[in-house]
N, C-alpha and C positions, 0 to 999 in steps of 0.2 A: 292150651295156648291158642292164640289167635291165628287165624288164617288170613287176616287182613280185612275181615268183614266188619269187625268192630271199629267204631270211631276211636281215633287216638293211636292206632297201631302204626308202626313204621318198619322199614326194611331191617331185617335181623343183622346186626353188625357182626355177630359171631359167625354166622353162615357166610357173610361176605369175606371175612378174614380167612376162613378155611378155603374158600374158592380162590382167593388171591394167592395163598400159599401153594395150592395145587398147581396153579399156573406157573409160579416160579420154580417149583420142583420139577414140573414137566420140562421146562426149558433146560434145567440142569441135567436131567436124565437124558434128554435127547442129545445134548452136547457130549456127555460121557459115552453114550452109545455110538455116536458118530466117530469119536476118536478111537474107540476100541475096534469098530468096524474097519477103520483105516489101518490099524495095526494088523488085523487078521488078513486084510487084502494084501498088505505088504508081504506078510509071511506066505500067503498063497502064491505070490508072484516071485518066490525064491529070494526075498530080501536077505535071508540068513539061512544058510544050509549047513547043518551039522547035527550030530546026535543031541547036543545041548539045545539046539534050535528046535528039534522035534519035541523035546521035553517041554520047552518053553511054550511051543504052539499048543500042545495038549493042555497045559495049565491055562493058557490065555483063553482058549475057546471054552474051557470049563467055567472060567470066571465070567466070561461074556454071557453064557447061558444063565448062570446064577444071578448076575446083576439084572439081566432082562426079566427074569421071573420075579425078582424082588421089586423091580420098578413097576411092573404091572400090578403086583399086589398092593403096593403103596398107593398107586393111582386109584385103585378100587376102594381102598380105605378112605381116601379123601372123598371120593364120590359118595360112598355110603354115609360118611359123616355129614356131607352137605345135604343129601336127601333126607337125613334123619332130623334136620332142623326145619322149623317153619320159615316161610319166606318173610313173614312179618311178625313182630312181637309187640307187646304192650310196653309202655315206658318203664314199668317196674319189673320187667322180666329179668331173670339172671343173665340173659345174653347181652343185656345192655351194660352190665358191669362185670363181665366175666374176667377182664384183665385184673380186677381188684380182688378176685376170690382167692 
């Protein structure tokens, strides 16, 4: 595949789409993380006090850890996929018609 040195190559549309989706996913992940952090803060500030609240808090913080770990892994997958693609491709490269495959 071309690195852009050959005449006729142009920016890889597949790579660009992955980068766009990573950005959109990052925005969603940051919003979810913020909302969960607000819930944890509310619980830390005694918004709900009972044995049921204690159980809820334990589950909530467990889910927050799980989601944070998953979010980091997904962002790394996006980054790996982007880095695994050439910046430019030839007009007949599969990346130019990947939506049709």
